N, C-alpha and C positions, 0 to 999 in steps of 0.2 A: 556473559554473552560477549562474543568477539565482534569485531566490526563487519564480519562477513557471515551471512547466514550459512549454516552447515547442513540443515535438514528442514523438513516441513514445519516442525514446531518452531524452529528458529525464525523461519520466514514469517510465520504468524506473529511472533513476538515483535519482530522488526516493524510489521505493519501497524501495530498498535502503539509503538514507541518512537517511530521515526517521523520527524516533521519534514514537510516539503521545504526544500532549501531556497526556492526562488519562485517568482511569478505571482500571479494574482492570489494564490492561496499559500503564500510563504508563511511558514510557522504553523500551518494546520497539519495535524496528524494525517498520515497517508490513509489510514482507515476511515477518516472523516471527510475525505475529498468528495465533492459531488460527482455523481456518475457522468454528468455532462463533460466535466474536465477530463475524466479518464477516457471517455469516448473521443474527445478531441485528440488526446495523445495516440489513441488507437488509429485514428485517421492520419495524423501527421507523422507519427513515428515516436516510439518511446525513446528516452535518452539511453545512452550506452551505460553499461556498468550496473552496479547494485541498485541505484535509484530506478533505472528503467525496468529492472527485473521486479522490483517491489511494486511499481505502478502497474505493470502488466499483470502481476499476480492479483492485485486488488481489482483490476478490471475484470479478470476471469472470475473472481469470487462474486462480484456484483452481477455479472452476466448470468451466472448459474444459480443466483439466489442463495448463496452460502454465507451471507453476512453473519448469521447466527453462530458460526464457528468462532468468530472473534469476540463475542459477548463475554465469555468467561475471562478472557484475557483483558478486555477493556475494564471489567469490573474490578480487576486486581490492581489497576493503576492507582 
């Protein structure tokens, strides 16, 4: 896996393997961030770059009730 997601499956893998690099939830996996934190980013603005894309993707997954997509990947960790 490269440092940049190349497709949808890569993005999902990054969500279950990438830790939040700063803030209140530093070192927590992005897939495990509370929805309230993702909603806060939605209101304030997502960071630029890969991290922002991952946070926004996780927000959309939660918003649409698709967390089950991540379970097989989480179980492989």
